[in-house]
Every structure is written in structure tokens, then in C-alpha cells.
C-alpha positions, 0 to 999 in steps of 0.5 A: 526272947529272940535278940534279933527280933527284939531290937525292931518294935512289934507287928502290932507297934509298926501297924499303930504307926502306920495307922496314925501317920496316915490318920495324920495326914489326912486330917492335914489335907483335910484340913488344907482343903478347907483351908482352900475352900475358905479362900476361894469363897471369899475370892469368889472363885465359884469354880473351885467352890463348885469342884471342891463341894463337889468332892464332896466338902460339906457345903455348910463348913465352918470356920473357928468362930463359927462362920458359915461358907454361906456368911462368909460369902456374904460378908466378901460379897462373893454373890456366885458364891452365895447362889453357888451355896445355896443352889447346894443346900447351904443352911439359912437359919444358922449362928455363928458364935456371935448370934449372927444369921446369913440374914443379919450379915447381909442386912448389916452390909445393906446387901439388899439383893442377897437380904431378898434371896435369904427370906424367900428362902425361908430366913428369919425377918424376925428371929425370937432371939438375938438381934433383928435384921432390922437392927442391923441393916439401921445401924449403917444407914441402909435404908433400902435393906431397912425398907425391904425388911419391913416391905417382907413382915419385919417388926418394926419395934423388934429389940435386941437383948438389951433393948435397944430397936432400929430407930435407936442405932439409926438415930445414933448413927446420923441416918436420916433417912433410914430414921425418916422411914422409921418414923413414917413407918410408925416407929415408936420413939418412947421406946427404951433400952436396957440401959433406959435410954430412948431414940432421942437420948442417942441421937443427942448423944451423938450430937444429932440434934437435928434427928432428935429434933426429927423424932420429936416432932413424932412425939418423941421424948427425952 
């Protein structure tokens, strides 16, 4: 073998190094660009989000927890970005690693306007698994959002995977107006969750005796 040539990498090895570098560079730029996209979503920077999406970035991109751009926009109350993402085909009934959907995020925040839009676009008001949006809205005492969900067909006694109802979480949180709404809409006060607790038990454990009395008057028992 020629000693001079042996001092240098082979042609194929040099090509391998070149492609490895280009691959690393491309992945790094790609990751940085998606970081920029998520940052723009959080800041409600609709112009930057639109520009990046028009360059070919995925409107359904998600972070390491499975939160899509739409979920992040809803959580950060980036309303302009929410509208943009929906107009560009963002998926509605997707789940993050915690089983949350865009509708659940909106219900938890009490973002009634976004809840309405999501439902109009096909969001599942009564999902077959996971936590019902009505329970999420009631957990934080978002009475208007709970009312909207009920008006849109949410099952009032829908339960989570551990048997928790909207009435239970509203009673635990001391959300009197939400409890009143649910009872007026004929929520069953005597459903027991997986631990055998009723809505009254939830109220009493949180020292919400006024709510416990309200539920008793509606036929609830401990």
C-alpha cells in the first residue's frame, strides 16, 4: 500500500464523516426550529408561528410529554395561535402522555370560547376513556364552562377511571355555584367512586359543610 495514501482516510470514510456532520447539523437545526415554534406558540406570536408552519413544520408537533402545539396554545391562553392552528389542521382528539386532550385543557382552564370552538370542530364531549371534560371544568369551579359542556351533551354523571364525578370534585373544591348547577341538572348525589366515597364524603373531607347540606337536601347520603 502506498504509505502516503495510508496517512489519509479513505474516500468512503471521508464521505461517512461528511454525511454524519450534515445529519448532526440538520437534526440540531430542526430541533432548534421546533423550540422556536413552541416558544412562539407560548408567546402568542401568531406571525412567527404562521411563518414556521408555512415553511413545512408540523402543526401537530408535540413536546416530550406529548403536548401538541394546540394544547400548549390553549394552556398559555394564546388565542390567536389557537385559531391559526385549527385553521391549519391541528388535530382535536389527540392525547398527551397524561391522557389529556385539547378539550380537557380548555375545560380545566375554563376557556369557554375555546371549548365551544373545539366542540364545533368535533372534540369528544364524552370520551370513551380518561377524565371527562365536565369533571375537569367542575374541578376548578368553572361553572359557565360546565354549563356549556352540559348544553353540548356532556353526561352529567360521567365518571373518570377511578369513578370520580363532576359533583364530587366540585363538592371537594367548595365550588357552590358549580354544585348548584350540577344538582339542578339532576346529578346523582349517591354515586360512589372507586374508594366508596360519595359527593357528600368529598364535601365533608374538605370541611365544606354547607355544600354537604345542599347535597343532602337533594337526596344525597353519606
